[in-house]
C-alpha positions in Angstrom: 147.9 229.4 66.4 148.6 227.7 63.1 150.5 224.9 64.9 147.5 224.2 67.2 145.3 223.8 64.2 147.7 221.4 62.7 147.8 219.4 65.9 144.0 219.3 66.1 143.8 218.2 62.5 146.4 215.5 63.1 144.5 214.3 66.1 141.3 214.2 64.2 142.9 212.3 61.4 144.5 209.8 63.8 141.1 209.4 65.6 139.4 208.7 62.3 142.0 206.2 61.3 141.7 204.5 64.7 137.9 204.4 64.4 138.3 202.9 60.9 140.7 200.3 62.2 138.4 199.5 65.1 135.5 199.2 62.8 137.4 196.8 60.5 138.5 194.7 63.5 135.0 194.5 64.9 133.7 193.4 61.5 136.2 190.6 61.2 135.5 189.6 64.8 131.7 189.5 64.0 132.4 187.3 60.9 134.4 184.9 63.1 131.7 184.7 65.7 129.1 184.1 63.0 131.2 181.3 61.6 131.6 179.7 65.0 127.9 180.0 65.7 127.1 178.3 62.4 129.6 175.5 63.2 128.0 175.0 66.7 124.5 175.0 65.1 125.6 172.3 62.7 127.1 170.2 65.5 123.9 170.5 67.6 121.9 169.5 64.5 124.1 166.5 64.0 123.9 165.4 67.6 120.1 165.8 67.5 119.9 163.6 64.3 122.1 160.9 66.0 120.0 161.0 69.2 116.8 160.8 67.1 118.1 157.9 65.1 119.2 156.0 68.3 115.8 156.7 69.9 114.1 155.5 66.8 116.0 152.2 66.9 115.3 151.7 70.6 111.6 152.2 70.0 111.6 149.8 67.1 113.4 147.1 69.1 111.0 147.6 72.0 108.1 147.3 69.6 109.6 144.2 68.0 110.2 142.5 71.4 106.6 143.3 72.5 105.3 141.8 69.2 107.4 138.6 69.7 106.2 138.3 73.3 102.6 138.7 72.4 103.0 136.3 69.5 104.6 133.7 71.8 101.8 134.1 74.4 99.2 133.8 71.7 100.8 130.7 70.2 101.1 129.1 73.7 97.5 129.8 74.4 96.4 128.3 71.0 98.6 125.3 71.7 97.0 124.7 75.2 93.5 125.0 73.7 94.4 122.7 70.9 95.8 120.1 73.3 92.7 120.4 75.5 90.5 119.9 72.4 92.5 116.8 71.4 92.2 115.4 74.9 88.5 116.0 75.1 88.1 114.4 71.6 90.0 111.3 72.7 87.9 111.0 75.8 84.7 111.3 73.7 86.1 108.6 71.3 86.9 106.3 74.2 83.4 106.8 75.6 81.9 106.2 72.2 83.8 103.0 71.8 82.7 101.8 75.2 79.1 102.6 74.4 79.3 100.9 71.1 80.6 97.8 72.7 77.9 97.9 75.3 75.2 98.4 72.6 76.7 95.4 70.7 76.5 93.2 73.8 72.9 94.4 74.5 71.9 93.6 70.9 73.6 90.2 71.1 71.8 89.4 74.3 68.4 90.5 72.8 69.1 88.2 69.8 69.9 85.3 72.2 66.7 86.0 74.2 64.6 86.1 71.0 66.1 82.9 69.9 65.4 81.2 73.2 61.9 82.5 73.2 61.3 81.1 69.7 62.7 77.7 70.7 60.5 77.6 73.8 57.4 78.5 71.8 58.3 75.8 69.3 58.7 73.2 72.1 55.4 74.1 73.7 53.7 73.9 70.4 55.2 70.6 69.6 54.2 69.1 73.0 50.7 70.4 72.4 49.9 71.1 76.1 48.1 74.3 76.8 49.3 76.6 79.6 46.0 76.3 81.5 46.1 72.5 81.4 49.7 72.5 82.6 49.0 74.8 85.5 45.9 72.7 86.5 48.0 69.5 86.6 50.8 71.2 88.5 48.5 72.6 91.1 46.8 69.3 91.5 50.1 67.5 92.1 51.2 70.1 94.7 47.8 69.7 96.5 48.3 65.9 96.6 51.8 66.2 98.0 50.7 68.7 100.7 48.1 66.2 101.8 50.5 63.3 101.9 53.4 65.2 103.7 51.1 67.2 106.0 53.2 70.3 105.0 52.3 73.4 103.1 54.2 74.3 99.9 56.3 77.1 101.6 57.2 74.8 104.5 58.4 72.0 102.3 60.4 74.4 100.2 62.1 75.9 103.2 63.0 72.4 104.6 64.3 71.3 101.2 66.4 74.4 100.8 67.9 74.0 104.3 68.8 70.4 103.6 70.4 71.3 100.2 72.2 74.2 101.7 73.8 72.1 104.4 74.8 69.4 102.0 76.2 71.8 99.5 78.1 73.7 102.2 79.7 70.5 103.5 80.7 69.3 100.0 82.0 72.7 98.9 84.1 73.1 102.1 85.7 69.7 101.5 86.4 70.4 97.8 87.7 73.9 98.6 90.1 72.5 101.2 91.4 69.9 98.7 91.8 72.5 95.9 93.6 74.9 98.2 96.0 72.3 99.5 96.8 71.2 95.9 97.2 74.8 94.7 99.4 75.7 97.7 101.6 72.7 97.0 102.0 73.4 93.3 102.1 77.2 93.6 104.8 77.2 96.4 107.0 74.9 94.3 106.7 77.0 91.1 107.0 80.3 93.0 110.2 79.2 94.7 111.7 78.1 91.4 110.8 81.4 89.6 111.9 83.6 92.4 115.2 81.8 92.9 116.0 81.8 89.2 115.3 85.5 88.8 117.1 86.6 92.0 120.2 84.7 90.9 120.3 86.2 87.5 119.0 89.8 88.2 120.6 92.3 90.6 117.7 94.3 92.0 117.7 97.7 93.7 114.9 99.0 95.9 113.9 102.5 97.0 111.1 103.4 99.4 109.7 106.9 98.8 109.0 109.0 101.9 107.1 112.2 102.4 109.8 114.5 103.9 113.0 116.1 102.4 115.6 118.0 104.4 117.2 121.2 103.1 120.5 122.0 104.8 121.5 125.6 105.3 124.9 127.2 106.4 123.5 129.2 109.3 120.2 129.8 111.1 120.2 133.4 110.1 118.9 132.4 106.7 115.8 131.0 108.3 114.6 134.6 109.0 115.0 135.5 105.3 113.1 132.5 104.2 110.2 133.2 106.5 110.1 136.9 105.5 108.3 139.8 107.1 105.1 138.4 108.8 105.8 135.1 107.0 105.0 136.4 103.5 108.0 134.6 101.9 107.3 131.2 103.3 103.6 131.6 102.4 104.5 132.5 98.8 106.8 129.5 98.6 104.2 127.1 99.9 101.5 128.5 97.5 103.8 128.2 94.5 105.1 124.7 95.2 102.3 123.0 97.0 104.4 121.7 99.9 104.7 122.6 103.6 107.9 124.3 104.7 108.6 123.5 108.4 111.1 125.9 110.0 111.7 124.8 113.7 114.5 124.6 116.1 116.4 121.9 114.1 119.9 123.4 113.7 120.9 124.4 110.1 118.0 122.5 108.5 114.6 123.1 107.0 112.0 120.4 106.6 110.1 120.2 103.3 106.9 118.1 103.7 104.7 116.8 100.9 103.4 113.5 99.5 104.3 114.4 95.8 108.1 113.9 95.3 108.0 116.2 92.2 106.7 119.1 94.4 109.3 118.4 97.1 112.2 118.4 94.5 110.9 121.7 93.0 110.7 123.3 96.5 114.2 122.0 97.4 115.9 123.3 94.3 114.0 126.6 94.5 115.2 127.1 98.1 118.7 126.3 97.1 118.7 128.9 94.3 117.0 131.6 96.4 119.5 131.1 99.3 122.5 131.3 96.8 121.1 134.4 95.1 120.2 136.2 98.4 117.1 138.0 97.0 114.1 136.4 98.7 110.8 138.0 98.1 107.4 136.8 96.7 108.0 138.0 93.1 111.5 136.4 93.0 110.1 133.2 94.6 107.5 132.9 91.8 110.1 133.5 89.2 112.6 130.9 90.6 109.8 128.3 91.1 108.7 128.7 87.4 112.3 128.3 86.2 112.8 125.2 88.5 109.7 123.6 87.1 111.0 124.0 83.6 114.4 122.5 84.7 112.6 119.6 86.3 110.7 119.0 83.0 114.0 118.9 81.2 115.4 116.5 83.8 112.4 114.2 83.3 113.2 114.0 79.5 116.9 113.4 80.3 116.0 110.6 82.8 113.8 108.9 80.1 116.5 109.1 77.4 119.2 107.8 79.8 117.0 104.9 80.8 116.3 103.9 77.2 120.1 104.1 76.4 121.0 102.0 79.4 118.4 99.3 78.5 119.3 99.4 74.8 115.8 100.5 73.7 115.8 102.6 70.6 113.2 104.4 68.4 110.9 105.2 71.3 108.5 108.1 70.7 109.5 111.4 72.5 106.2 111.5 74.4 106.8 107.9 75.6 110.4 108.9 76.6 108.9 111.8 78.7 106.5 109.4 80.4 109.3 107.0 81.2 111.1 109.9 82.9 108.0 110.8 84.9 108.1 107.3 86.4 111.1 108.4 88.4 108.8 110.6 90.5 106.0 108.1 90.9 105.6 105.1 93.2 103.3 102.1 93.3 102.7 100.6 96.8 105.9 102.4 98.0 108.0 100.9 95.1 109.6 103.4 92.7 107.8 103.0 89.4 110.8 103.6 87.2 113.0 101.1 89.1 110.1 98.6 89.0 109.7 99.1 85.2 113.5 98.7 84.7 113.5 95.5 86.7 110.5 94.1 84.8 112.3 95.0 81.5 115.4 93.0 82.5 113.4 90.1 83.7 111.4 90.0 80.5 114.6 90.0 78.4 116.1 87.2 80.5 112.9 85.0 80.2 112.4 85.7 76.5 116.1 84.8 75.8 115.6 81.5 77.7 112.5 80.7 75.6 114.1 81.7 72.3 111.9 84.7 71.8 112.7 88.3 70.8 114.5 89.6 73.9 114.6 93.3 72.7 110.8 93.3 72.1 110.2 91.7 75.5 112.4 94.3 77.2 110.5 97.1 75.5 107.2 95.8 76.6 108.5 95.4 80.2 109.6 99.0 80.3 106.3 100.3 79.0 103.9 98.0 80.8 102.9 100.6 83.5 103.1 103.6 81.2 99.4 104.3 81.8 100.1 105.2 85.5 101.9 108.4 84.5 99.5 109.7 82.0 99.1 113.4 82.9 95.4 113.6 82.2 92.6 112.1 84.3 91.3 109.0 82.5 88.4 106.6 83.3 90.2 103.5 81.8 92.4 101.1 83.9 96.1 101.9 83.6 96.8 98.7 81.5 94.2 99.6 78.9 95.3 103.2 78.9 98.9 102.2 78.4 97.9 100.0 75.5 96.0 102.8 73.9 99.0 105.1 74.3 101.3 102.5 72.8 99.0 102.1 69.8 98.8 105.9 69.4 102.6 106.2 69.2 102.9 103.3 66.7 104.4 100.6 69.0 104.6 96.9 67.9 101.2 95.1 68.2 102.9 92.4 70.5 104.1 95.2 72.8 100.6 96.8 72.9 99.0 93.4 73.7 101.5 92.7 76.5 100.8 96.1 78.1 97.0 95.7 77.9 97.0 92.1 79.1 99.4 92.1 82.0 96.4 92.4 84.4 94.2 90.0 82.4 91.9 92.8 81.2 92.2 91.7 77.6 93.0 88.3 76.0 96.7 87.5 75.5 97.6 87.0 71.8 101.4 87.0 72.0 104.0 84.9 73.8 105.5 88.0 75.2 102.3 88.9 77.2 102.6 86.1 79.8 106.3 86.9 80.2 105.5 90.5 81.0 102.7 89.4 83.4 105.0 87.0 85.2 107.9 89.5 85.4 105.5 92.2 86.9 104.4 89.7 89.5 108.0 88.7 90.4 109.1 92.4 90.8 106.0 93.4 92.7 105.7 90.4 95.0 109.4 90.3 96.1 109.6 90.6 99.9 109.8 94.3 100.9 109.2 95.6 97.4 105.9 97.3 98.1 104.1 99.0 100.9 100.3 99.2 100.6 100.0 101.6 103.5 102.0 104.3 101.8 100.1 103.9 98.5 96.7 104.1 100.1 97.9 107.1 102.1 99.1 109.0 98.9 95.9 107.9 97.1 93.8 109.4 99.9 95.7 112.7 99.8 95.3 112.8 96.0 91.6 112.2 96.3 91.4 115.0 98.8 93.0 117.5 96.4 90.9 116.3 93.5 87.7 116.8 95.5 88.5 120.4 96.3 89.6 121.1 92.7 86.2 120.0 91.5 84.6 123.3 92.9 84.3 126.4 90.6 86.8 129.2 91.3 89.5 126.9 92.8 93.0 127.5 91.2 95.2 125.3 93.3 94.8 122.9 96.2 97.4 121.3 98.5 97.1 118.7 101.2 99.2 119.5 104.2 100.0 118.1 107.6 99.7 114.4 106.5 96.1 115.1 105.2 94.9 117.0 108.3 94.9 120.3 106.6 93.7 121.3 103.1 94.8 124.7 101.7 92.7 125.9 98.8 93.8 128.9 96.6 90.9 130.6 94.8 90.7 133.1 92.0 90.2 136.6 93.6 88.4 137.9 90.5 85.7 135.2 90.6 85.4 134.5 94.4 84.7 137.2 96.9 85.1 137.0 100.7 81.6 135.8 101.4 81.8 133.2 98.7 85.2 132.0 100.1 83.6 131.3 103.4 80.8 129.4 101.8 83.3 127.5 99.6 85.2 126.3 102.7 81.9 125.0 104.3 80.8 123.3 101.0 84.2 121.5 100.7 84.1 120.3 104.3 80.5 118.9 103.8 81.5 117.1 100.6 84.6 115.6 102.3 82.4 114.3 105.2 80.0 112.7 102.8 82.4 111.1 100.3 85.6 110.3 102.1 86.8 108.2 105.1 89.6 109.7 107.2 90.9 109.6 110.8 90.4 112.6 113.0 89.4 115.9 111.4 90.5 117.9 108.3 91.0 121.7 108.5 90.0 123.5 105.2 91.7 126.8 104.7 90.5 128.9 101.7 93.1 131.6 100.7 92.0 134.5 98.6 94.7 136.9 97.6 94.0 140.2 95.7 96.8 141.5 93.5 96.9 144.8 91.5 99.7 144.9 88.9 100.7 147.8 86.7 103.8 148.8 84.7 105.5 152.2 84.7 107.0 152.9 81.3 
């Protein structure tokens, strides 16, 4: 019995000790878990702080980029408006100058008339014959002559005029024939001498601009991508570049048709980039065309700088250099304008050197003589006068300015360089095969056709297609609805019928495209 009690007591004591040990172990375990929980919490807090800091930086960068983009757009818009204001101001100044000159001429003529009137009054007063007496004597003499000749006053006048007309015609015909024979003899001799001298000393090149470019492709499978679903890709490309894309059965080739060589080049380069990239859809097409236009503008500047370097012309204003580059994409009667200007510059330098004049100044005037033809804005002045005004604006030498303005005899020549530029321009332009008037008149007609459509409100872009047989007009969808688009097409056709001459008929297509654009952020 006593042993059982001892055993129970020993068991209870052991149980108590075990419970105490277990409790101690649990307490230590809880402390360890609490420490681990605190460490995890600290780690989570640190990660949250790092994530918050990164998010904060991203938001600040996005806000900064948006600010810079908005700032750039605002500055660009301000620059455009400023350039427009400057252009309008220049036009107003030019018109004011023209009006001032006309007013001066009118005042001068009025003064001359007043002077003549005073002289006539003084003469009549000096003679002392009254107007009534003079009329009476005149009528009496006319009556006596009618009785003698048995003719009325009107019949006698008609007979006299007929006799004088026949006599004057005979004499004039004879004199004109003599003058023409003399002029032909002299002019032929001089022209042969000048042409032979210039051809011997100057190597000329000649390029005739055409209206079609060919874009070669590796396989005909690419044609389907370029056309796109239901033709949306090719329509987007034509709308963005202003040319006509002809995809027919010609193997591994696409035809780019358009009268403007700049548009054709932009379309060709854009197609090349799109085919290389492989992503061809309307949004990508617009992006590529915009980049290509920027590259073409850079190429224009490079062409202008290279031309000036090759000709040894230095110190030209950057805007004049850009205009020289633009000549590469313009033609005059089928003759490339840049090549024509380079040729004139070389001829001017040769002639000036032969005459002992400043050859560099003559070469400069020869290069810039047609600069008015590539002025980007529409101007009412002739290209020679406009070129002279541009040269004055950019601080060119007065002799160069006079040579530019006088090469078509629109102002008086005040420098020895001016007749040299005029003669060189005539030699380059009149060389056999140098120019084709048919091409120039054709391009002029297409340009007039586009300008006529652009004069209507709501028209954004306008492109002449199919050699002038079709006119595609792109309108602003926000300002022109469907019914107005139909009326606009009719109004344009009526104005073309009234103001233009053209063979066959012209199809006017008004395109109105509605776009809804939003951004998911």
